[in-house]
TILO-43217 format. One record per residue (C-alpha): x, y, z; residue number from 0; residue in three letters. Coordinates in steps of 0.5 Angstrom, whole numbers, plus 500, padded with zeros to 3 digits. Example, Ala and Ser with C-alpha at 12.3 -4.5 7.8 and 13.67 -1.06 7.14 Angstrom:
2
+-----+-----+-----+-----+---------+
!   u !   v !   w ! num ! residuo !
+-----+-----+-----+-----+---------+
! 525 ! 491 ! 516 !   0 !     Ala !
! 527 ! 498 ! 514 !   1 !     Ser !
+-----+-----+-----+-----+---------+
END
This chain:
237
+-----+-----+-----+-----+---------+
!   u !   v !   w ! num ! residuo !
+-----+-----+-----+-----+---------+
! 527 ! 482 ! 472 !   0 !     Met !
! 533 ! 487 ! 474 !   1 !     Glu !
! 532 ! 489 ! 467 !   2 !     Gln !
! 524 ! 490 ! 467 !   3 !     Ile !
! 524 ! 494 ! 473 !   4 !     Ile !
! 530 ! 498 ! 472 !   5 !     Ser !
! 527 ! 499 ! 465 !   6 !     Ala !
! 520 ! 500 ! 467 !   7 !     Gly !
! 522 ! 506 ! 473 !   8 !     Leu !
! 525 ! 509 ! 467 !   9 !     Glu !
! 519 ! 509 ! 464 !  10 !     Glu !
! 515 ! 513 ! 469 !  11 !     Leu !
! 521 ! 518 ! 470 !  12 !     Gly !
! 523 ! 515 ! 476 !  13 !     Leu !
! 531 ! 514 ! 474 !  14 !     Thr !
! 535 ! 518 ! 478 !  15 !     Gly !
! 530 ! 519 ! 484 !  16 !     Arg !
! 531 ! 512 ! 487 !  17 !     Val !
! 538 ! 508 ! 489 !  18 !     Pro !
! 542 ! 506 ! 484 !  19 !     Arg !
! 541 ! 499 ! 488 !  20 !     Val !
! 533 ! 499 ! 488 !  21 !     Ala !
! 533 ! 495 ! 481 !  22 !     Pro !
! 538 ! 488 ! 484 !  23 !     Ala !
! 535 ! 489 ! 492 !  24 !     Gln !
! 527 ! 488 ! 488 !  25 !     Leu !
! 530 ! 483 ! 483 !  26 !     Ala !
! 532 ! 479 ! 490 !  27 !     Gln !
! 525 ! 480 ! 494 !  28 !     Tyr !
! 522 ! 478 ! 488 !  29 !     Gly !
! 525 ! 471 ! 487 !  30 !     Gln !
! 525 ! 470 ! 494 !  31 !     Met !
! 517 ! 472 ! 493 !  32 !     Leu !
! 517 ! 466 ! 488 !  33 !     Leu !
! 520 ! 461 ! 492 !  34 !     Glu !
! 515 ! 463 ! 498 !  35 !     Lys !
! 509 ! 463 ! 494 !  36 !     Asn !
! 511 ! 455 ! 493 !  37 !     Gln !
! 509 ! 453 ! 500 !  38 !     Val !
! 505 ! 459 ! 501 !  39 !     Met !
! 500 ! 464 ! 498 !  40 !     Asn !
! 502 ! 470 ! 497 !  41 !     Leu !
! 501 ! 472 ! 490 !  42 !     Thr !
! 497 ! 469 ! 484 !  43 !     Ala !
! 502 ! 471 ! 480 !  44 !     Ile !
! 508 ! 466 ! 479 !  45 !     Arg !
! 512 ! 468 ! 473 !  46 !     Asp !
! 518 ! 473 ! 474 !  47 !     Ser !
! 515 ! 478 ! 470 !  48 !     Glu !
! 509 ! 479 ! 471 !  49 !     Gly !
! 512 ! 480 ! 479 !  50 !     Val !
! 516 ! 486 ! 477 !  51 !     Ala !
! 511 ! 490 ! 472 !  52 !     Arg !
! 504 ! 488 ! 476 !  53 !     Leu !
! 506 ! 488 ! 483 !  54 !     His !
! 514 ! 492 ! 484 !  55 !     Phe !
! 513 ! 497 ! 477 !  56 !     Leu !
! 505 ! 498 ! 479 !  57 !     Asp !
! 507 ! 500 ! 487 !  58 !     Cys !
! 513 ! 504 ! 484 !  59 !     Ala !
! 508 ! 508 ! 479 !  60 !     Ala !
! 506 ! 512 ! 487 !  61 !     Leu !
! 512 ! 516 ! 487 !  62 !     Leu !
! 510 ! 520 ! 482 !  63 !     Lys !
! 504 ! 523 ! 485 !  64 !     Tyr !
! 506 ! 523 ! 493 !  65 !     Cys !
! 513 ! 525 ! 497 !  66 !     Asp !
! 514 ! 520 ! 501 !  67 !     Phe !
! 522 ! 523 ! 503 !  68 !     Glu !
! 522 ! 522 ! 511 !  69 !     Gly !
! 516 ! 521 ! 512 !  70 !     Lys !
! 511 ! 515 ! 515 !  71 !     Thr !
! 507 ! 510 ! 512 !  72 !     Leu !
! 502 ! 504 ! 515 !  73 !     Ile !
! 501 ! 499 ! 510 !  74 !     Asp !
! 494 ! 495 ! 511 !  75 !     Val !
! 493 ! 489 ! 510 !  76 !     Gly !
! 500 ! 488 ! 507 !  77 !     Thr !
! 500 ! 482 ! 505 !  78 !     Gly !
! 506 ! 480 ! 501 !  79 !     Ala !
! 508 ! 487 ! 502 !  80 !     Gly !
! 505 ! 491 ! 497 !  81 !     Phe !
! 506 ! 497 ! 497 !  82 !     Pro !
! 510 ! 498 ! 503 !  83 !     Gly !
! 516 ! 494 ! 502 !  84 !     Met !
! 517 ! 496 ! 495 !  85 !     Val !
! 516 ! 504 ! 497 !  86 !     Leu !
! 521 ! 503 ! 503 !  87 !     Asn !
! 527 ! 501 ! 497 !  88 !     Met !
! 525 ! 506 ! 493 !  89 !     Leu !
! 525 ! 511 ! 498 !  90 !     Val !
! 529 ! 508 ! 504 !  91 !     Pro !
! 528 ! 514 ! 508 !  92 !     Ser !
! 520 ! 512 ! 509 !  93 !     Leu !
! 519 ! 509 ! 515 !  94 !     Asp !
! 514 ! 504 ! 513 !  95 !     Val !
! 510 ! 499 ! 519 !  96 !     Thr !
! 507 ! 493 ! 515 !  97 !     Leu !
! 501 ! 491 ! 518 !  98 !     Leu !
! 498 ! 485 ! 517 !  99 !     Asp !
! 493 ! 479 ! 522 ! 100 !     Ser !
! 496 ! 474 ! 519 ! 101 !     Leu !
! 503 ! 473 ! 523 ! 102 !     Asn !
! 506 ! 468 ! 518 ! 103 !     Lys !
! 506 ! 472 ! 513 ! 104 !     Arg !
! 510 ! 478 ! 517 ! 105 !     Leu !
! 515 ! 472 ! 518 ! 106 !     Asp !
! 516 ! 472 ! 511 ! 107 !     Trp !
! 517 ! 478 ! 510 ! 108 !     Leu !
! 521 ! 480 ! 517 ! 109 !     Leu !
! 527 ! 475 ! 513 ! 110 !     Glu !
! 526 ! 479 ! 507 ! 111 !     Cys !
! 528 ! 486 ! 511 ! 112 !     Cys !
! 534 ! 481 ! 514 ! 113 !     Gly !
! 537 ! 478 ! 507 ! 114 !     Phe !
! 536 ! 486 ! 504 ! 115 !     Leu !
! 538 ! 490 ! 509 ! 116 !     Thr !
! 532 ! 494 ! 510 ! 117 !     Leu !
! 532 ! 499 ! 515 ! 118 !     Gln !
! 526 ! 503 ! 517 ! 119 !     Asn !
! 522 ! 499 ! 516 ! 120 !     Ile !
! 518 ! 494 ! 522 ! 121 !     Arg !
! 512 ! 489 ! 522 ! 122 !     Thr !
! 506 ! 489 ! 526 ! 123 !     Leu !
! 502 ! 483 ! 526 ! 124 !     His !
! 495 ! 486 ! 528 ! 125 !     Ala !
! 487 ! 488 ! 525 ! 126 !     Arg !
! 487 ! 495 ! 523 ! 127 !     Ala !
! 480 ! 496 ! 526 ! 128 !     Glu !
! 483 ! 494 ! 533 ! 129 !     Glu !
! 490 ! 498 ! 532 ! 130 !     Gln !
! 487 ! 504 ! 530 ! 131 !     Ala !
! 484 ! 505 ! 536 ! 132 !     Leu !
! 491 ! 504 ! 540 ! 133 !     Val !
! 494 ! 511 ! 541 ! 134 !     Lys !
! 500 ! 512 ! 538 ! 135 !     Gly !
! 498 ! 510 ! 531 ! 136 !     Tyr !
! 490 ! 513 ! 531 ! 137 !     Arg !
! 491 ! 520 ! 527 ! 138 !     Asp !
! 499 ! 518 ! 527 ! 139 !     Ser !
! 502 ! 517 ! 520 ! 140 !     Phe !
! 504 ! 521 ! 514 ! 141 !     Asp !
! 500 ! 516 ! 510 ! 142 !     Phe !
! 496 ! 510 ! 510 ! 143 !     Ala !
! 496 ! 505 ! 504 ! 144 !     Ala !
! 491 ! 500 ! 501 ! 145 !     Ala !
! 492 ! 495 ! 496 ! 146 !     Arg !
! 486 ! 490 ! 497 ! 147 !     Ala !
! 480 ! 489 ! 492 ! 148 !     Val !
! 475 ! 491 ! 499 ! 149 !     Ala !
! 469 ! 496 ! 498 ! 150 !     Asp !
! 473 ! 503 ! 498 ! 151 !     Leu !
! 467 ! 505 ! 504 ! 152 !     Arg !
! 471 ! 499 ! 508 ! 153 !     Val !
! 478 ! 502 ! 507 ! 154 !     Leu !
! 477 ! 509 ! 509 ! 155 !     Cys !
! 474 ! 506 ! 515 ! 156 !     Glu !
! 479 ! 502 ! 517 ! 157 !     Leu !
! 485 ! 506 ! 514 ! 158 !     Cys !
! 483 ! 513 ! 514 ! 159 !     Leu !
! 483 ! 513 ! 522 ! 160 !     Pro !
! 491 ! 511 ! 522 ! 161 !     Phe !
! 492 ! 519 ! 518 ! 162 !     Val !
! 495 ! 525 ! 522 ! 163 !     Lys !
! 491 ! 532 ! 520 ! 164 !     Ala !
! 495 ! 533 ! 513 ! 165 !     Gly !
! 496 ! 526 ! 511 ! 166 !     Gly !
! 494 ! 521 ! 506 ! 167 !     Lys !
! 489 ! 515 ! 505 ! 168 !     Phe !
! 493 ! 512 ! 498 ! 169 !     Leu !
! 488 ! 507 ! 496 ! 170 !     Ala !
! 490 ! 502 ! 489 ! 171 !     Met !
! 484 ! 501 ! 484 ! 172 !     Lys !
! 482 ! 499 ! 479 ! 173 !     Ser !
! 480 ! 504 ! 473 ! 174 !     Thr !
! 472 ! 501 ! 474 ! 175 !     Gly !
! 471 ! 504 ! 481 ! 176 !     Ser !
! 468 ! 511 ! 479 ! 177 !     Asp !
! 461 ! 508 ! 482 ! 178 !     Gln !
! 465 ! 505 ! 489 ! 179 !     Glu !
! 468 ! 512 ! 489 ! 180 !     Leu !
! 462 ! 515 ! 489 ! 181 !     Ala !
! 458 ! 511 ! 493 ! 182 !     Asp !
! 464 ! 512 ! 499 ! 183 !     Ala !
! 464 ! 520 ! 499 ! 184 !     Ala !
! 459 ! 520 ! 505 ! 185 !     His !
! 464 ! 515 ! 509 ! 186 !     Ala !
! 470 ! 519 ! 507 ! 187 !     Ile !
! 467 ! 526 ! 510 ! 188 !     Lys !
! 465 ! 522 ! 515 ! 189 !     Leu !
! 472 ! 520 ! 517 ! 190 !     Leu !
! 474 ! 527 ! 516 ! 191 !     Gly !
! 478 ! 526 ! 509 ! 192 !     Gly !
! 476 ! 529 ! 502 ! 193 !     Arg !
! 478 ! 526 ! 496 ! 194 !     Val !
! 484 ! 530 ! 493 ! 195 !     Ala !
! 485 ! 526 ! 486 ! 196 !     Ala !
! 485 ! 520 ! 483 ! 197 !     Val !
! 490 ! 519 ! 479 ! 198 !     Glu !
! 490 ! 513 ! 472 ! 199 !     Asp !
! 496 ! 510 ! 470 ! 200 !     Tyr !
! 499 ! 506 ! 465 ! 201 !     Ala !
! 504 ! 501 ! 469 ! 202 !     Ile !
! 510 ! 500 ! 463 ! 203 !     Pro !
! 510 ! 494 ! 459 ! 204 !     Gly !
! 503 ! 493 ! 459 ! 205 !     Thr !
! 496 ! 494 ! 457 ! 206 !     Glu !
! 493 ! 494 ! 464 ! 207 !     Val !
! 491 ! 501 ! 467 ! 208 !     Ile !
! 491 ! 502 ! 476 ! 209 !     His !
! 488 ! 507 ! 478 ! 210 !     Arg !
! 491 ! 512 ! 485 ! 211 !     Leu !
! 485 ! 514 ! 489 ! 212 !     Val !
! 489 ! 521 ! 494 ! 213 !     Val !
! 484 ! 522 ! 500 ! 214 !     Ile !
! 487 ! 528 ! 504 ! 215 !     Glu !
! 485 ! 528 ! 512 ! 216 !     Lys !
! 482 ! 534 ! 514 ! 217 !     Leu !
! 480 ! 532 ! 521 ! 218 !     Ala !
! 481 ! 528 ! 526 ! 219 !     Pro !
! 477 ! 521 ! 525 ! 220 !     Thr !
! 470 ! 522 ! 530 ! 221 !     Leu !
! 470 ! 518 ! 536 ! 222 !     Lys !
! 467 ! 510 ! 534 ! 223 !     Gly !
! 470 ! 509 ! 528 ! 224 !     Tyr !
! 473 ! 504 ! 526 ! 225 !     Pro !
! 467 ! 500 ! 528 ! 226 !     Arg !
! 468 ! 493 ! 529 ! 227 !     Arg !
! 469 ! 488 ! 523 ! 228 !     Trp !
! 462 ! 485 ! 523 ! 229 !     Val !
! 459 ! 491 ! 523 ! 230 !     Lys !
! 464 ! 495 ! 516 ! 231 !     Met !
! 462 ! 488 ! 513 ! 232 !     Gln !
! 454 ! 489 ! 514 ! 233 !     Lys !
! 453 ! 496 ! 515 ! 234 !     Glu !
! 458 ! 500 ! 510 ! 235 !     Pro !
! 458 ! 507 ! 511 ! 236 !     Leu !
+-----+-----+-----+-----+---------+
END
């Protein structure tokens, strides 16, 4: 796994920009993920090469488009730690908050952080639509990130409230998201954002093309958003 990660980082043009220990750290994390996945549903990918390429190198590609040095990021619905854990290993100065509604996933991520001696990383057991209303979290982060299958309108309402003016929401999507992006135009504007970039990238060693939608926060999110989860699902912005 370590060799695959090293070669993939080189192909992405990131060698020299990340710590030399990062590939080994990520390989350890990948092994822990595969072992834990036998007793907890963390990922549908069950082989080391798939984890290295489709999880780790997919997340690493974000470094091509964003400068994370010394910044803050909240990973909304982090699951098994993507992209937050990976980005922290690649950019140790990035202060990462891993938010998830399932505590047992967060407990496992804390174990991983301890084993890998990671710094500038914490977990937060909460629902995004509730935590985004809390002072100190709302309009506070340089970046929010989500790697989820939820509709972009819903993701924007969950994530943009966390981002401060001048910051960015990073939505990791598929290349088939053109209509989804068009449908989200109203939500993005209403929530204080604008689409700054849409970047398609190839995952090294695969024929898979993924998309990063970069949404810049122009102004604080209006009071009243995000709404309750049921409301968001029934009546997307």
